[in-house]
C-alpha positions, 0 to 999 in steps of 0.5 A: 820483253822477258829477259832478252827475248823479243816481244811476240807478234800477233797476226790478225786476219781480215774478213773471210780470213782463216789460219790456213786453207786446206783439207786435212794435212794438205795446206793450199795456202795460209792466210799470211803467206810466208810472213810468219816464217819471215818474222820468225827468222828475225827471232820473233815468236809469232802467233797466227790467230783465227776468228769467225770469218764474217762475224761482227767485230765484237765476237771477232775481238772476243775470240782474238783475245781468247787466243792471245791469252791462251798462247801468251798468257799475260805477256805484252805483244805487238799486233799486226792486223790485216784489213778487218783484223786491224778493227778487231785489234782496236776493239780488243785493245779498247777493253779493260785489261788489254789496253796496256798489253799492246806494245804497238798496233800496225794496221795494213789495209784496214778500213778504218772509215769503212769501204764502199764495197761493203755498202754495195754488198749490203744492198745487193746481197741482202737476200743472202744476208737474210738467209744467214740470219735465219740460219743463226750465222753471225755476219755482222762483219759486213755491216761493221765495215760499211761507211756509215757504221765505221763513222760511229765506230771511229767515235766509239774507239778513238786513238787514245795514244795509249800505245803506238798505232801505225796504218799502212795503205796500198795504192797501186796503179791499175797495171800493178793490181792483181787480176782478181781485184782489177774490176773492184779497183776500178769501181773503188776508184770511181767511188773513193779514189785511190785504193788497194782494190778493196779499201780506199787509201783515205780509209786505210790511213784514217787512224793512228800514224799514217805510213806512206802508201806503197803500190801493193794491192789488198791480196799482195799485202798478205803476200798472195800472188807473189813469188818470192815474198814481196818485201816492199811491205816488210823490208 
């Protein structure tokens, strides 16, 4: 830290993510709902980043790095990545000049070993993906979290131990999953076993030091569909 100031915390969102969802000054919801305020209440500076929502990991990591540099200069920081945001952080922190800047990385619901839902999406949404390619829209994020691509990713970006990394997985029972995710949770149970509705527990704990799974689905990890803030993660 600088003097007595606590090191800042960077928040990195997942696939389809955003800083806030709204029109003009009207905010419908931020991606990280009430979480920055909670962390700031503990005396932390919080940087909420925004990267291209469906782009491949290389482009997402490059954008993440530019935003951190613009906000923090050369300061060291903690980073919390939700879902694909954890992979963006892993790519960024593997690059020269960034390795020693991370104090720690916490990955929440991150598909370190991919997710079967991406595999299914690449098959069933192939016409849409071809249209995106024709329009010049980078949609590599879908492919980068497929199980096959993730195996290569894990070999390319192993845990080097240069900074502490912790991985958190959600493992809710069926009746603890929010309604929008229940059909996907059931599918994932057949394909991968225990999961948070989008990412399997084995995949989420596939990098760094695994933390004990908690009964929080993928959306509630961002404090969506909860009131007040769900402290089962953040306590």
